[in-house]
N, C-alpha and C positions, 0 to 999 in steps of 0.2 A: 800640288804637284809633288813628285818625289824629291827628297833632299839630294842634291847633285854635288859630287866632288869635282875637282879639277879634271880628274881622269874621265869622269862621266861626261863632262862638257866636251872634252877633246874627242871622245868616241862619238858623241852626238853630232858634232860638227862634221866628222868624217863620214858618218852614215848619212847625214843630211845631204852632203854634197853628192854622195853616190846616188841616193834616191832622186835627187833633183835632176842629175844628168840622165838617169834611166828614164825618168818621166818625160824629159825633153825629147829624147830619142823616140820613145814608143808611144807617147800620148796621142790620143785621138780626140776629136771634137766630141764633147758631150751632147747627147740629144736634147738636153734641157739643163737649166741652171741647177746647181746644188741649192738646198734650202739655205736661207740666210744664217749668218752666225758671225762670231767675232773674227776679225781679220787675222790671218796667221802670218808668221814670219816666213821669209824665203828659206828654203831648204828643210826646216824642221816643222813647219806648219804651226799648229796650235798647242805645242807642248807646254807652253807657259799658261795656257788658259784652262786646261782640264784639271779640276780640283780633286784632291783626295781627302779633304776634311769637309764633312757634311756637304757633299757635292750637290745634294738636292736644292740647297739654297742658291748656289751659283746657277744651276739649271733653271731655277725659277726666274732669276734675273734675266737670263737669256730669253725666256719666254716673254717677259714684259717688253724687252727691247726688240726682239726679232720675230716674235710670233710663236704660235703653238708648235711649230716644227722648226728646229734649228739644227745646224750642222757645224762640225769641226773636223779637222783632218790632222793626224799626227803620223808623220813618216809614211804617208800613203794610205793609212788605215782611216776609213771614214766612220764617223760616229754621228748618228742622228738622234736627237733628244726630243721626246714628245711631252708636251705640257698640257695636253687636252685628252680627256676621256674619249671624246668622239673620234679624234684622229687615231688614238690607240686602237679603238674598236675597228675602225675602217682598215687599218693596216694589219694589225696582229690577229684579228678575228676574221674579217671578210676576205682577207688575202692570206689566210693562214697557211695555204699550201706552199707559199714562198717565204713566209716570215716566221717559221717555227723552229729554225735551226739555232744552234748556239755557236758563238765564236769560240776560238781556242783560248783558254785561260792559262797562260804559261806558268804563273806562280801557283795559284790555287788548284788548278786542274792537273797540269802536267807534272810539276815538281812535287807538290804536296800530295797529289794523288786523288783528289776529289773528282777527277774526270769520270770515274766509274759510278758516281752517285747520280740519281735521277735528275737533279736540277741542272747538272752540267753535261749530261749526255747529248751527243748530236742527235738530230731527228733521224730515226731509222728503226731497224727491227728490235734492237735491244731496248730502246726507249719505249716502243709500243708494247713490248712484253712487260716491262715494269708497270706501265700505266694499266694494262689489262689486269695484272695481279692486284694492284691497288684498288681498282674498281670492284673486283670481286670481294675484297675484304672490307673496304671503308668507303666505297664509291657513292653511296647514297644513304638517305636517312633510314631506310628499311634494313640495310645490312648492318647499320650501326646500332640497331636496337639491342643486339646481343652484348654490346659493350656498356650499356647503361649501368649495370650493377658495378662494374669495375670503376667507372668514372665517379659514381655516387659514393662508393666506399672510400676511394682514395681522397676525394674532396672532403669527406667527413673527417678522415685522418688529418687532413690539412688544418681543419678547424681546431682540432685538439693540439696540434703542434703550435699553432699561432697563439692559442690560449695559454699554453705552457711557457712559451718563449717568444713573446711578441717582438722583441728586439731583433730577432733573427728572421724577419719576414721574408727577405729576398731568398735566403737559403731554403725556407719552407716552400716557397713558390717553385723553385728549381727542383727540389726533391719530389714534389707532387707531380709536376709535369713529367719528370722522368719516370716516376712510378706508373703513371697511367699508360704511357706509350710503350714502356718495356713489357708490361703485362700483355699488351696487344701484339707487339712485334715479336717477342721472344718467350712469352709465358713466364717471365722472371718477376719474382716478387721482391721489391726493393726493401732494403733494410736501412736502419739509421746509419748515417755516414757511409753511404753505399759507394763502393769503388766504381761500379758501372756508371752511376750518375755523375760522379766526380770526373771520370774519364770522358764522358760525353760533353760535360761543361767545358773542359779544356780543349777537346778536339773541335767543338763547334765555335768556340771563341777564336781559335786559330783559323778555322775556315773563314769566318767573317772578316778577319784581318787580312787574310791572304787574297780575298776577293775584292777588297776596297779598290775603287777605280783609281788607276794611275799611282798606286801606292808603291809599286816595285818597278825598277827600271827594266826588269826582264819582260814585263808586260808590254813595254814600249819597244824594246829591242830584243826580240826572242833569241837571237844568236848568243846572248849572254848566258843562256842556260847551259852552254857547252863549256864555259870557263870553269877552272878548278876553284875550290873554296878559298885557297890562299891568294887568289888573284885580287889586286886592289879593287875595292868596291863590290866584291862578290860575297859580302856577308849574308846576303839573302839566301845563298846556297846552304849555309849552315842552318839557318832558320828553316828552310824548306825540308832539309833532312830530318831535323827534330820533329817538325810538324807532321811529316809523312809517317814517322814511327807512331805518333799518337793516333793519327787517323787509322792506320792499319790495326792498331790494338783495339780501337773502338769498334771496328767492324768485326774483327776476328773473335774477340773474347765472348760476346753474347752468342755468337753463332756456334762456337764450341760448346757453350753451356747447353744449348738446345740439343746438339748431337749427343752429348753425354747423358742428358736426361732421357732422350729417346732410347739410347742403348740400354739404359737401366730400366726402361719401361715405365717411367714415372713422369714423362713430359706432359704438361698441360697443353691443351689446344692453343695454338698461336699462329700468327701469320707465317712464321718460319717453319714450324712443325708441319703445317698443312702443305707446304711446298716440298718438304723432304719426305714425307710419309709415303711408304710403299713404292719408292722409286730408287733406282740406282743412277746417280747423277755423274755426268762427266765433270772434269775439273772446271770447264767453262760454265756449265750449268750451275755447279755449286757456287762459283764466283758470282754469278748473277743473283742467286738466291740470297747470299749474304749481303751483297751490296744493295739489293732492293729493300731488304729488311733494315739495313742501316740507314737508307734514305728515309724510310718511314719513321724510324727511331729518331734520327737527327732532325728531320723537318718537323716532327710533331712535338718535340720537347722545347727547343730553344725559342720558337716563335710564340708558343703559348705562354712561356715565361714572361716575355716582354709585354704581352697584352694584359695578363693578370696583374703584374706588378704596376702597370699603368693605371689599372682600376683603383688601387689603393692611393696612388698619387692624386688622381682626379677627385676622389672623395675627400681628401684633405683640402684641396684647393677650392672645391665647390660644395661646401657643406649643405647648401639648400637642396641640391640634387640628391644627396644622400638621404635627407629627411623625406623627400617625396617618394623615393623608391621604397624606403622602409614603411611608409604609410600604406603603400599599395600591398606590399608583402604581408603586413599585419592584417589588412582587411581580407585578403584572399586566403592566406594560409592559416592565420591565427597563431596563438602562442604554443600550441601543444605538439607540433611536429616540425621537422625540417622540410624545406621545399624539395620537390622532386621533378623529374622531367614531365610528369603528367600535368604539372601546373603551368607549363610554359605558355599555353594559349590564353590563360586567364590573367597574364601579367604583362599587359602591353607596355607600360612604362619601363618595366625591367628589361623588356626586349629592346626598347628604344635606347636605354642606357648601354646595353651591350653593344649595340651598333656604334654608339659614339665612342666607346672604348677603342674599337677597331679603327675609328677615323681620327681621333684626337691625337694620339701618339703613334705614328705609323711604324709598324714592325719592320717592313722591308721598304725603306723610303724610295729606292730606285730599282727595286727588284733585281733580277739578273738579266743582262742584255739578251735580246733575240738577235739572230743573224739572218740576213736576207740571202736566199740562194740563187736569185736571178735579178738582173737589172730591172728596176721598176721606176715608173714615173708616177708620183702621187701629188695631187693638187698642183700639177705643173712643175714639180721639183724632181730632179734626178736623184735616185737612191741606188748607187751602184751595188752590184753583187758583192757579197762579203761584208757589207756595212754592218756595224753593231747598232742595234736599235734599243735605246734606253728609255723606259717609261718613267717619268718623274711622278711616281705614285704619291709621294709626299705632297707635291703641289696639287695634284688632282683632288686630294682629300682636304686641301686647305684653299681651294680655289673659291674666291668670293663670288664668282659667277654661278657656282653650284651650291655653296654652303654659306648661309648668312652668318656673318661674324664668326669665321671659322676657328679663331683662336680660343673661343669659349666652348666649354663643355656643356652642351645643351641637348639633352635627349629629346626635348619637345620638337626639335627639328624633324624628327622621324615619325611624328604623329599628325594625322590630318586634323585640322582645327579651323573653325570659322570659315569653312569653304576653301581653305588653303591646303594644297596637296603636300604630302611629306617630301622632304628633300631626298636626294638619291641615296639608295641603300649603299653604304660603303663596301659591303661585301661583294659588290659587282666590280670593285676596283682593287681592293687591298690584296686579293689573292692572285692578281695577275690577269693575263689575257690570252685568249685563243687556246691553242693546243698545249700551251705551257702553263695554263692555270693550275694552281696548287691542287693536287689530287686529295690532299688531306684537309681541305677547307671545311667539310661537313663535320669532321671530328674536332677540329679546332673550334668551330662555332659552338658545338655542344659543350666542350670543356670550359670555354670561357664563360658561356651563359651560366652553367651550374656553379662555377666559382663566384660569379657575381651574386646570384640569388642566395646561395647558402651563406656566403660571407656577410652580406648586408642584412640577412635575417637575424643574425646572432651578435654581430659586432658593431660598435660605434667606433669610427675611425676619425681621428682628429690630429691637429698639430701638437708637436711636443712643446711643452712649456718649461723654460729654464730661467730660474731667478725671476719669475713673474713675467717673462717675455716669451711670446709665441715665436717658434722657429718655423718660418715659411719655406718649404722646399721649392726648388726651381725646376721647371721643365727644361731639361738639357739633354736631349737624346744623344747617345753615343754614335760615333762614326762606324760604319761597317755595313756589310750586306744585310745583317740583322741588327737592328738598332734597339738599344735598351734605354729606359730612363736612367738618368744618373742616380746612384744610390741615395736614398733619403731616409730620414728618421720619422717615425710617426707614433702616435699613441693609439693602441688598439685595446678596447675593453669590451667584455661581454655586456650586452644590453640590459640583462635582467637575470634574476636568479633562475627563471625558467629557461632562458637562453643557455645559461651555464649547464643546466641539467641536460638539455638537448645535445650540447657538444660532447658531454661525457657519456652519453648513451652507448650501449654496446653496438659495435659495428657488424 
């Protein structure tokens, strides 16, 4: 929960009394009980129960204690947590007409300004327009074919960067993810130490922090948004102002780059240029174009960074898996060329490994909450209008009812063997549910797969050895809407002289 000062507690008590009295006067009998959950306090509800540090772990404990659907209430705001894929599908997909809205995010959305981005948009015309433009550009495997050369080229550059400076792996992963998505979204070719990539890293880190559940008091007591920065306990206002400036710069700078390139007649084809070309846009339309492009750019870079960095961590911790996938790549591809997308269907173990990368260290552990637009009764439980619905994606991908020995990195779980069916494809879970499913999931899947196969074709990845002692990194994902593995050190070496030649080939 947020760190509370004495002033915060005084305000909480006063607000709690007010909420309690209003509820006593205007409350009506519920048509069914709320889902079970931890008992709340009088007046303030469950304010001490909702975590902001790795909330998925607390939600998983609720699932074990109260069942797959649980409930808390904070100052009259209802939160329903789902710990089951089946229940998430029933509510968020089969009842998507009433479960596809977003709650208001007072810190990240309203104050920092991310309310204009696709993930936070309320369900409506603007949301549908964004989704339509995304579908035409990156909506399926056929439309993505035209981006294969970009992904291939930038991933090859990634191999060169890692070979040259293996100690800077995390920076190389971030640079490459930004390079791929900026070419697609804005036609921008990333340079070394690129300002656009650095800007996006800062903005998206701030987005993740601003969206952490219950991290800021203003998300619990929205009226605090009106207090001035000098007011005791209002330090979040200064943070919000600074983060808002970063977000606006991230959105505006690449958009201006495209416009300048188009004015000079040298703009390459991109998501943004295709929406601007041959049109005179109103201010509102221009705003929609730049924020839809920023949504593509932001969503496509930070999430793939987490997944690809997780790959290298998994290969350190599970060296037998690395040997198996390299054996397959060597048998199918051979030593004389780098893998390409045309090889994908010939590499089933590599495909399975990519799936476990997405399952093992979850990029968006609790996703972004949905909001229900009508009262609903589900499985006999009352879900009132306006409730926030949180999917505990981390638990769904680590649920022993679905995945055998889930803490282990085991690609074999996704291969049929000895009459046993493969375990559930994590891509049906990790990208969200219903009408809010990630529209860039096919692009992310392509990017991660190629990073897996090209990296393991040419590199051996192992633990760092210091003074004769192996240093074993730990799996310690960060808190935030987008979770990253804790930074780690590893040894990365080219597998052979031929692998070295392949990495150094002209791109």
